[in-house]
Every structure is written in structure tokens, then in C-alpha cells.
C-alpha positions as CSV (number, residue, x, y, z in Angstrom):
1,X,-34.5,1.6,-8.7
2,X,-32.3,4.6,-7.8
3,X,-28.6,4.6,-8.5
4,X,-26.3,7.4,-7.5
5,X,-25.0,9.3,-10.6
6,X,-21.4,8.6,-9.7
7,X,-21.9,4.9,-9.4
8,X,-24.0,4.7,-12.6
9,X,-21.1,6.5,-14.4
10,X,-18.8,3.7,-13.3
11,X,-20.5,1.1,-15.5
12,X,-18.4,1.4,-18.7
13,X,-15.1,1.3,-16.8
14,X,-15.9,-1.8,-14.8
15,X,-17.7,-3.5,-17.7
16,X,-14.4,-3.2,-19.6
17,X,-12.6,-4.8,-16.6
18,X,-15.2,-7.5,-16.5
19,X,-14.7,-8.4,-20.1
20,X,-11.0,-8.5,-19.8
21,X,-11.4,-10.9,-16.9
22,X,-13.8,-12.9,-19.0
23,X,-11.3,-13.3,-21.8
24,X,-8.7,-14.7,-19.5
25,X,-10.5,-17.4,-17.3
26,X,-8.6,-19.7,-15.0
27,X,-9.8,-22.4,-12.6
28,X,-9.3,-23.3,-9.0
29,X,-6.1,-21.9,-7.4
30,X,-4.8,-21.0,-10.9
31,X,-6.5,-17.6,-11.0
32,X,-3.3,-15.7,-11.5
33,X,-4.6,-13.3,-14.2
34,X,-7.6,-12.3,-12.0
35,X,-5.5,-12.1,-8.9
36,X,-2.8,-9.9,-10.6
37,X,-5.6,-7.8,-12.2
38,X,-7.3,-7.1,-8.8
39,X,-4.0,-6.4,-7.1
40,X,-3.0,-4.0,-9.8
41,X,-6.2,-2.0,-9.5
42,X,-6.1,-2.0,-5.7
43,X,-2.5,-0.7,-5.8
44,X,-3.5,2.0,-8.3
45,X,-6.2,3.2,-6.0
46,X,-4.0,3.1,-2.9
47,X,-6.0,0.4,-1.2
48,X,-4.0,-1.8,1.2
49,X,-4.4,-5.5,0.6
50,X,-2.8,-8.9,1.3
51,X,-2.2,-11.5,-1.4
52,X,-1.5,-15.2,-1.2
53,X,-4.3,-16.3,1.1
54,X,-5.4,-19.7,-0.4
55,X,-2.8,-19.3,-3.1
56,X,-4.4,-16.6,-5.3
57,X,-6.9,-15.0,-2.8
58,X,-6.7,-11.4,-1.8
59,X,-8.2,-9.4,1.1
60,X,-8.3,-5.6,0.8
61,X,-9.1,-3.4,3.8
62,X,-10.7,0.1,3.7
63,X,-11.2,2.2,6.8
64,X,-14.0,4.7,7.0
65,X,-13.8,8.4,7.7
66,X,-14.1,7.2,11.3
67,X,-13.2,3.8,12.8
68,X,-14.1,4.2,16.5
69,X,-17.1,2.0,16.1
70,X,-14.8,-1.0,16.3
71,X,-16.9,-2.8,13.8
72,X,-16.0,-4.5,10.6
73,X,-17.8,-6.3,7.8
74,X,-16.7,-8.6,5.0
75,X,-17.8,-8.5,1.3
76,X,-16.9,-11.5,-0.8
77,X,-16.6,-12.1,-4.5
78,X,-15.3,-15.3,-6.2
79,X,-12.8,-15.2,-9.0
80,X,-12.5,-18.6,-10.6
81,X,-13.9,-19.9,-13.9
82,X,-15.0,-23.4,-15.1
83,X,-13.6,-26.1,-17.3
84,X,-16.0,-25.5,-20.2
85,X,-15.8,-24.4,-23.8
86,X,-17.6,-21.1,-24.3
87,X,-20.3,-20.8,-27.0
88,X,-21.8,-17.4,-26.1
89,X,-20.6,-15.8,-29.3
90,X,-19.7,-12.6,-27.4
91,X,-16.8,-10.5,-28.8
92,X,-15.1,-10.8,-25.4
93,X,-15.4,-14.6,-25.3
94,X,-12.8,-16.7,-23.6
95,X,-9.4,-16.8,-25.2
96,X,-8.4,-19.9,-23.2
97,X,-9.5,-23.2,-24.8
98,X,-11.6,-25.3,-22.5
99,X,-12.2,-22.7,-19.9
100,X,-14.8,-20.0,-19.5
101,X,-16.5,-17.8,-16.9
102,X,-19.7,-19.8,-17.1
103,X,-20.9,-18.7,-13.7
104,X,-20.3,-15.0,-13.7
105,X,-17.5,-14.8,-11.2
106,X,-15.8,-12.2,-13.6
107,X,-18.8,-10.0,-12.9
108,X,-18.7,-10.6,-9.2
109,X,-15.0,-9.6,-9.2
110,X,-15.7,-6.4,-11.2
111,X,-18.6,-5.4,-8.9
112,X,-16.4,-5.8,-5.8
113,X,-13.6,-3.9,-7.4
114,X,-16.1,-1.1,-8.2
115,X,-17.2,-1.0,-4.6
116,X,-13.5,-0.9,-3.5
117,X,-12.8,2.1,-5.7
118,X,-16.0,4.0,-4.6
119,X,-15.6,3.2,-0.9
120,X,-11.9,4.2,-0.9
121,X,-12.8,7.6,-2.5
122,X,-15.7,8.4,-0.3
123,X,-15.4,6.5,3.0
124,X,-18.8,7.4,4.3
125,X,-18.8,4.9,7.1
126,X,-17.4,4.2,10.6
127,X,-15.4,1.1,10.8
128,X,-13.6,-1.3,8.4
129,X,-14.7,-3.2,5.4
130,X,-12.7,-6.2,4.3
131,X,-13.1,-7.0,0.6
132,X,-12.5,-10.8,0.1
133,X,-11.5,-11.8,-3.4
134,X,-11.8,-15.6,-3.2
135,X,-10.4,-18.3,-5.4
136,X,-11.7,-21.8,-6.1
137,X,-15.4,-21.6,-5.4
138,X,-16.1,-24.1,-8.2
139,X,-15.3,-27.3,-6.3
140,X,-12.0,-26.2,-4.9
141,X,-13.4,-25.1,-1.5
142,X,-11.5,-21.8,-1.6
143,X,-13.7,-20.3,1.1
144,X,-12.8,-23.2,3.4
145,X,-9.1,-22.9,2.7
146,X,-9.1,-19.1,3.3
147,X,-10.8,-19.7,6.6
148,X,-8.2,-22.4,7.5
149,X,-5.4,-20.0,6.6
150,X,-6.7,-17.4,9.1
151,X,-9.1,-15.2,7.1
152,X,-11.3,-14.3,10.0
153,X,-8.5,-14.3,12.5
154,X,-6.4,-11.8,10.6
155,X,-9.4,-9.9,9.3
156,X,-12.1,-10.3,11.9
157,X,-15.7,-9.2,10.9
158,X,-19.0,-8.9,12.7
159,X,-20.8,-10.2,9.6
160,X,-20.0,-11.3,6.0
161,X,-22.0,-10.8,2.9
162,X,-22.1,-12.5,-0.5
163,X,-24.0,-12.3,-3.7
164,X,-24.5,-14.2,-7.0
165,X,-25.9,-13.2,-10.3
166,X,-29.1,-15.2,-11.1
167,X,-30.3,-15.6,-14.7
168,X,-33.6,-17.0,-13.4
169,X,-34.5,-13.6,-12.0
170,X,-35.1,-10.5,-14.2
171,X,-32.5,-7.8,-13.8
172,X,-33.7,-5.3,-11.2
173,X,-35.1,-8.1,-9.0
174,X,-33.4,-9.8,-6.1
175,X,-34.0,-13.0,-4.0
176,X,-33.0,-13.9,-0.5
177,X,-34.3,-15.8,2.5
178,X,-33.7,-16.4,6.1
179,X,-32.2,-19.8,6.7
180,X,-31.0,-22.2,4.0
181,X,-30.7,-20.7,0.5
182,X,-28.2,-23.2,-1.0
183,X,-27.7,-26.8,-0.2
184,X,-24.8,-28.8,1.2
185,X,-23.2,-31.3,-1.2
186,X,-21.6,-34.7,-0.7
187,X,-20.4,-37.4,-3.1
188,X,-20.4,-41.1,-2.6
189,X,-18.4,-43.9,-4.2
190,X,-19.7,-47.4,-3.6
191,X,-18.0,-50.7,-4.6
192,X,-20.0,-53.9,-4.3
193,X,-17.8,-57.0,-4.4
194,X,-19.0,-60.5,-5.2
195,X,-17.3,-63.3,-7.1
196,X,-17.1,-63.3,-10.9
197,X,-17.6,-66.2,-13.2
198,X,-19.2,-67.6,-16.3
199,X,-22.7,-66.3,-17.0
200,X,-23.9,-69.8,-17.9
201,X,-23.1,-70.9,-14.3
202,X,-24.4,-68.1,-12.1
203,X,-24.7,-70.5,-9.1
204,X,-21.0,-70.7,-9.0
205,X,-20.6,-67.0,-8.8
206,X,-21.8,-64.2,-6.4
207,X,-23.2,-61.7,-8.8
208,X,-22.8,-58.1,-7.6
209,X,-25.1,-56.6,-10.3
210,X,-28.5,-57.7,-8.8
211,X,-27.3,-56.5,-5.4
212,X,-26.3,-53.1,-6.8
213,X,-29.5,-52.7,-8.7
214,X,-31.4,-53.3,-5.4
215,X,-29.1,-50.8,-3.7
216,X,-29.9,-48.1,-6.3
217,X,-33.6,-48.6,-5.8
218,X,-33.4,-48.6,-2.0
219,X,-31.3,-45.5,-1.8
220,X,-34.1,-43.6,-3.4
221,X,-36.3,-44.4,-0.4
222,X,-34.1,-42.4,1.9
223,X,-35.6,-39.2,0.6
224,X,-39.1,-40.4,-0.4
225,X,-39.8,-42.5,2.7
226,X,-37.4,-41.6,5.5
227,X,-37.1,-37.8,5.5
228,X,-39.9,-35.5,6.6
229,X,-41.7,-34.3,3.4
230,X,-41.4,-30.7,4.7
231,X,-37.6,-31.1,4.8
232,X,-35.5,-31.1,1.6
233,X,-33.0,-33.5,0.2
234,X,-31.8,-34.9,-3.1
235,X,-30.0,-38.1,-3.7
236,X,-28.9,-39.0,-7.2
237,X,-27.0,-42.1,-8.4
238,X,-25.2,-40.7,-11.5
239,X,-22.9,-43.6,-12.4
240,X,-23.4,-47.4,-12.5
241,X,-20.4,-49.3,-13.8
242,X,-20.0,-53.1,-14.0
243,X,-18.7,-55.7,-16.4
244,X,-16.1,-55.9,-19.1
245,X,-18.4,-55.6,-22.0
246,X,-18.5,-59.3,-22.5
247,X,-22.0,-60.9,-22.6
248,X,-21.0,-64.1,-20.9
249,X,-18.9,-62.8,-17.9
250,X,-20.3,-62.1,-14.4
251,X,-18.0,-59.4,-13.0
252,X,-16.4,-59.4,-9.6
253,X,-17.5,-55.8,-8.8
254,X,-20.0,-53.2,-9.5
255,X,-19.5,-49.5,-8.8
256,X,-21.9,-46.6,-8.0
257,X,-21.1,-42.9,-7.9
258,X,-23.6,-40.2,-6.9
259,X,-24.3,-37.1,-4.8
260,X,-26.7,-36.1,-2.0
261,X,-27.7,-32.6,-1.0
262,X,-29.5,-31.2,2.0
263,X,-30.3,-28.0,3.7
264,X,-29.5,-28.9,7.4
265,X,-26.5,-30.6,9.1
266,X,-28.9,-33.0,10.8
267,X,-30.5,-34.2,7.5
268,X,-27.0,-34.4,6.0
269,X,-25.8,-36.7,8.7
270,X,-29.0,-38.8,8.5
271,X,-28.6,-39.4,4.8
272,X,-25.0,-40.4,5.1
273,X,-25.8,-42.8,7.9
274,X,-28.6,-44.5,5.9
275,X,-26.5,-44.8,2.8
276,X,-24.1,-46.9,4.8
277,X,-26.7,-49.0,6.5
278,X,-28.8,-49.7,3.4
279,X,-25.8,-50.5,1.2
280,X,-24.1,-52.8,3.6
281,X,-27.3,-54.6,4.5
282,X,-28.4,-55.3,0.9
283,X,-24.9,-56.3,-0.1
284,X,-24.7,-58.8,2.7
285,X,-28.1,-60.3,1.9
286,X,-26.8,-61.1,-1.6
287,X,-23.6,-62.6,-0.2
288,X,-21.5,-59.5,-1.3
289,X,-19.4,-57.0,0.5
290,X,-19.6,-53.2,0.2
291,X,-17.0,-50.4,0.6
292,X,-18.4,-46.9,0.8
293,X,-16.5,-43.6,0.5
294,X,-18.4,-40.4,1.2
295,X,-16.6,-37.1,0.5
296,X,-17.7,-33.9,2.2
297,X,-18.4,-31.1,-0.1
298,X,-19.7,-27.7,0.9
299,X,-21.8,-26.8,3.9
300,X,-25.3,-25.5,3.3
301,X,-25.5,-21.8,2.8
302,X,-27.6,-20.7,5.8
303,X,-28.4,-17.0,6.2
304,X,-28.7,-15.7,9.7
305,X,-31.9,-13.9,10.8
306,X,-30.7,-10.4,11.7
307,X,-28.5,-10.1,8.7
308,X,-31.2,-11.3,6.4
309,X,-33.6,-8.6,7.7
310,X,-30.9,-6.0,7.4
311,X,-30.1,-7.0,3.8
312,X,-33.8,-7.0,2.9
313,X,-34.1,-3.4,4.2
314,X,-31.0,-2.3,2.2
315,X,-32.3,-4.0,-0.9
316,X,-35.8,-2.6,-0.7
317,X,-34.4,0.9,-0.3
318,X,-32.2,0.4,-3.4
319,X,-34.4,-1.8,-5.7
320,X,-37.9,-1.0,-4.5
321,X,-40.1,-3.1,-2.2
322,X,-41.9,-5.0,-5.0
323,X,-38.5,-6.1,-6.5
324,X,-37.3,-7.9,-3.4
325,X,-38.4,-11.5,-2.7
326,X,-37.2,-12.1,0.8
327,X,-38.7,-15.7,0.9
328,X,-37.3,-16.9,-2.4
329,X,-37.4,-20.7,-3.0
330,X,-34.0,-22.2,-2.1
331,X,-31.8,-24.0,-4.5
332,X,-30.2,-27.5,-4.3
333,X,-27.0,-26.1,-5.9
334,X,-24.1,-25.6,-3.5
335,X,-21.9,-22.7,-2.7
336,X,-18.8,-22.6,-0.5
337,X,-19.9,-19.3,1.0
338,X,-21.7,-21.5,3.4
339,X,-18.4,-22.1,5.2
340,X,-18.1,-18.4,5.8
341,X,-21.6,-18.3,7.3
342,X,-20.7,-21.2,9.5
343,X,-17.9,-19.1,10.9
344,X,-19.7,-15.7,11.2
345,X,-23.2,-14.3,10.7
346,X,-24.1,-13.0,7.3
347,X,-26.4,-13.1,4.3
348,X,-26.1,-14.4,0.7
349,X,-28.4,-13.0,-2.0
350,X,-29.3,-13.6,-5.7
351,X,-29.3,-10.6,-8.0
352,X,-31.4,-11.1,-11.2
353,X,-29.6,-10.6,-14.5
354,X,-32.2,-12.1,-16.9
355,X,-33.6,-10.0,-19.8
356,X,-37.3,-10.0,-20.5
357,X,-38.5,-10.7,-24.0
358,X,-35.2,-12.1,-25.2
359,X,-35.2,-15.8,-24.4
360,X,-32.1,-16.4,-26.5
361,X,-30.0,-13.8,-24.7
362,X,-26.8,-15.1,-23.1
363,X,-27.9,-13.3,-19.9
364,X,-30.9,-15.7,-19.7
365,X,-28.8,-18.9,-20.1
366,X,-28.5,-20.5,-16.7
367,X,-25.2,-20.8,-14.8
368,X,-22.7,-23.4,-16.1
369,X,-24.2,-23.2,-19.6
370,X,-21.8,-22.8,-22.5
371,X,-23.9,-20.0,-24.0
372,X,-24.0,-18.0,-20.7
373,X,-22.6,-14.5,-20.3
374,X,-22.7,-12.1,-17.3
375,X,-25.0,-9.1,-17.8
376,X,-22.9,-5.9,-17.5
377,X,-26.1,-3.9,-16.7
378,X,-25.9,-5.6,-13.3
379,X,-22.5,-4.0,-12.5
380,X,-23.6,-0.6,-11.2
381,X,-26.5,-2.3,-9.3
382,X,-24.1,-4.6,-7.6
383,X,-21.6,-1.8,-6.8
384,X,-24.4,0.3,-5.3
385,X,-25.6,-2.6,-3.2
386,X,-22.2,-3.1,-1.7
387,X,-21.8,0.6,-1.0
388,X,-25.3,1.0,0.6
389,X,-24.8,-2.1,2.6
390,X,-21.5,-0.9,4.0
391,X,-22.8,2.6,4.8
392,X,-25.9,1.1,6.5
393,X,-23.9,-1.5,8.5
394,X,-21.2,0.9,9.6
395,X,-23.1,4.3,9.9
396,X,-21.1,7.4,10.5
397,X,-23.6,8.6,13.0
398,X,-26.8,7.3,14.7
């Protein structure tokens, strides 16, 4: 891996910024500290920016030494934290009870800030780069809200790019793939209604529990028996609630809560359809009724072909060919960057941050783990990637 000396020298400054962000975590649409911090630095460096998109979001714009190409790209970093109590033991651990940067968004913000400073000082590109500091990735759909509030209308781009630190990969390695890399996510709430009564007289009741048990089993066949094995989907029932705690009372209702995740819109629609058909059919066969509420979560994160090839080339030039896996196994986790890729072409990558030989390192704890911490050694690598990507996407000359 080859880093420019000037970017390597930025590590300590931006690691300090990262740790300050880490100590002051805030969750969806409350990221006032991070938003103020980013705006302050952008102002110090003379970088024009707009605040207040999706409450705390910021978009900064940097023009190259030339801009007659008419092209623009977007670089995105998320800023929000999680509702978790930190147990990393780091000196810069969260100072806010019950909240922590357990997914490394503090590091993402610091890397994009570093890219902003470097690009504004050098401008070795032809066109515009829009740096998107996004709120509310963790369940708040901040990307979707920014788009609805005019992100790509006010700041049009030819392509948009995102990255995420990845403890499952060793630092110095990177993963990406053409097509789906992260799944969609939906939640479902099901209520099965029967007729309660005394457990000694079940024939006078309509017991919703047996019906609901059958529904739980049948829902598992959607993935195992109704979806092409070469496709991917997950359906998990995560809550089953019925009864008052009394041993002799049949309840009126039973409730299920769960999630399903897929990689394509077609599979997503199929799973939703089958949940409804199976649930209502089984409920009716037991003399019960069913109400089903399915909430849309995030779109699948689907990288586009040309942008994936482009990012692979940039990464290989930076990291070395053997350190870039351009057919990485996708993940059933979800990421609202998928909404941006529904709007414009682009590519989302995973940058390794794990440390070999140190299994107990906080950098090896997986995302959303209370012992996790972002690896500051990744900061100059991330900055360099954003810079090289910008200069390659918007070359000064051909």
C-alpha cells in the first residue's frame, strides 16, 4: 500500500478529531455535536457548505482547478451513533450514558473531513465533488430523507460513493462486489385474534396460540422451499407474545414480530406477499383472524457495474491487487446508502480495520458490539481512497 506523504501526515490531526466525535455521540437527527464540528472545520478551511438537510445533514462542495468537464461526484459519510453503553475501555470512550459510536461513523466522518481538507488545498481534478455528511443511518433513514429534501436535485452527481469500516477484514484489505452487497430490511407485526376463555374448556374458545405456532413454522418455508436456493433471503420471527401469565387462561390474541431481508426488489415483494397469504390462510383454518403490518426499511445496497469496476481499479492502485476482493460475500445487514444507489449509479465498499494476532482488540470487535472501537490507522487510508477516487473520476486531463 502506498500513501502520499502529505496524507499520511494527516493521521494524528484527524484521529484527534475522530476521538472528539467519539466522546460525544448522538443518535438519529440529534447529531448536533457532529454537525457543528463538521461545519466549524469546513468554515475554517473555507469550504462552502449547506446545513440543515435532513435536520443535521451537511453537504459541502469543492470545485477542482478546472470545472469545464461538467461532471460531479458525491462522497458520503454517516455521522450518527447508537443507543448502546460503551465497554471498549478506550481513553476516549463515550461521555454520554447509553450512547456510543458502535459502528464507526465517527471514523467515517473524520475520513471525509480529511478528504475535504486535502481536496480543497490541492484541487487536482476537473469538476465538482459534493461531500455528503449524512445523519440517521442507524434506522432513521437519513439517506432517504436527504434525497426527499432535494439532495440530488440541488447537488446533482454522476455517481455517488460510500464506504464502511469492516472489522471482519484485516486493515489494508478491502471488499466490494458488483450488484447487491447489503440487504434490504423490512419488519412485520402480526396479530392473530381468536376468542379467549378458560383453559379447562378449550372447545368454548378459539385458541390463537396453536394457529400462531403453525404460522411461525410455515413462514420458515418461504425461504427454504419457495425461493430459489441461488437467491438469498432471511426471515426471522424474533418475538412471540401471548397470554397473561396465568396457566388457566386462553388469550384472545397472539402477536409475532420479525424481520425479513433480501437482495432484490423482486424477492422482497415475493416474501411480503407470501407472509400475508400464509398468515391469513392458517389463521382462517383455525377460526382466527389475522392483521399484518409490514414496514419498509432500507433498500438493498446494489452497486452498479461500471462504478464497481472503476472503484476496483482505484483500490488496486492504492492497496495492491492482492488486497482487493472484488467478489466479496454480501452481507444480510442493511444500509440506507442503498437509497442513494437507487437514485444514481455508484459503489459501496468495505475497508478492513481488523488487527491480526490481537483477537481481543476493540478493532476486531464486530459492528454494534459494546467493546468495538474504530481503528485510527484506517484514517489515512480512507482519506487517500477518497482523494484518488475523486482525481480518477474527474481527471484534469485525458
